[in-house]
C-alpha distance (Angstrom), angle and dihedral (degrees) to the residues before:
residue distance angle dihedral
M1 . . .
P2 3.81 . .
R3 3.73 119.7 .
E4 3.80 118.4 -113.0
E5 3.79 123.2 -128.8
G6 3.83 112.9 -90.1
Q7 3.79 93.9 17.4
P8 3.78 110.5 116.0
G9 3.75 116.2 -124.4
R10 3.73 129.7 -161.2
S11 3.81 92.9 -84.9
D12 3.85 91.9 53.0
Q13 3.79 94.6 54.4
R14 3.77 116.5 95.1
L15 3.76 112.3 -133.5
P16 3.79 118.4 -160.8
G17 3.75 107.9 -110.4
R18 3.75 141.9 164.1
Q19 3.83 94.3 -74.6
T20 3.82 92.6 53.4
M21 3.80 91.4 49.8
I22 3.80 91.8 49.0
A23 3.81 91.1 49.8
E24 3.82 91.3 49.2
A25 3.81 90.4 49.4
G26 3.80 89.2 53.5
V27 3.79 91.4 51.3
M28 3.81 90.6 48.2
D29 3.81 91.5 49.6
H30 3.80 90.1 50.0
W31 3.82 91.5 49.7
K32 3.79 91.4 45.7
A33 3.81 91.8 51.2
G34 3.80 90.7 50.2
F35 3.80 91.3 48.0
E36 3.82 91.8 49.8
A37 3.81 89.8 49.7
E38 3.83 89.5 52.7
L39 3.81 91.1 49.4
R40 3.80 89.8 49.3
A41 3.81 91.4 50.3
M42 3.82 90.6 49.4
A43 3.81 91.4 49.2
I44 3.80 90.3 51.1
A45 3.82 91.5 48.5
N46 3.82 91.7 47.6
G47 3.79 89.8 48.8
D48 3.79 91.9 51.1
A49 3.81 92.0 48.5
A50 3.81 92.1 47.2
S51 3.79 91.3 48.4
A52 3.79 89.7 52.4
Q53 3.83 92.1 50.5
L54 3.80 97.0 44.1
P55 3.84 98.6 82.1
D56 3.81 91.7 50.7
L57 3.80 92.1 47.7
L58 3.80 91.2 49.9
R59 3.81 91.3 48.5
R60 3.81 91.7 50.6
L61 3.80 91.7 46.4
S62 3.80 93.5 51.8
R63 3.80 90.6 45.9
H64 3.81 91.7 53.8
Q65 3.81 91.2 45.5
A66 3.82 91.1 51.7
G67 3.80 92.6 53.8
L68 3.81 96.3 49.8
G69 3.80 94.5 119.6
G70 3.77 123.6 64.0
N71 3.76 127.7 60.6
P72 3.84 110.7 33.1
V73 3.82 92.0 -148.2
L74 3.79 90.1 59.4
S75 3.79 93.8 44.2
L76 3.83 92.1 76.9
Y77 3.78 89.7 52.0
R78 3.80 91.8 46.9
R79 3.80 92.7 50.6
W80 3.78 90.5 50.0
R81 3.81 90.8 46.0
I82 3.80 92.4 48.8
R83 3.79 90.0 51.0
R84 3.83 92.1 49.3
L85 3.81 93.4 45.4
G86 3.81 89.9 48.6
Q87 3.81 89.6 54.0
A88 3.80 90.8 47.1
V89 3.82 90.7 50.8
A90 3.82 91.0 50.7
E91 3.81 90.6 48.1
A92 3.82 92.3 48.4
R93 3.80 91.3 49.0
W94 3.80 90.4 50.4
H95 3.81 92.3 49.8
A96 3.80 91.4 46.6
E97 3.81 89.5 51.9
Q98 3.82 91.3 48.0
G99 3.80 89.4 51.0
R100 3.79 90.4 50.9
L101 3.80 90.8 49.5
A102 3.81 91.3 47.6
R103 3.80 90.0 53.7
L104 3.80 88.5 53.6
G105 3.81 90.7 49.9
G106 3.80 105.3 -102.8
L107 3.79 135.8 88.3
D108 3.78 127.0 -156.1
P109 3.78 120.0 -145.5
R110 3.77 115.5 -115.8
P111 3.82 111.4 -98.1
């Protein structure tokens, strides 16, 4: 049966082959490299921001620790605040370290 004009035949159909898969792998590698570069840039920016906040966090933490005595009603708040500031300091140090590692080219997964 003859083929009509505009009707695709077997030779017109594109079958996925080795070349198509290789080309798609190249595109995926390119996208992956761009994504990793974006993650690295974000880690560096987070590290810079955390490094900038660290001195202020440490100052506030030491100030709250110095005023631990005094009014017993405020002591519960101060203990909670010291705990939260201590966590924030640890988080900022971790982000600063991740930013430093990203600048050097490697990233560590969060424990």
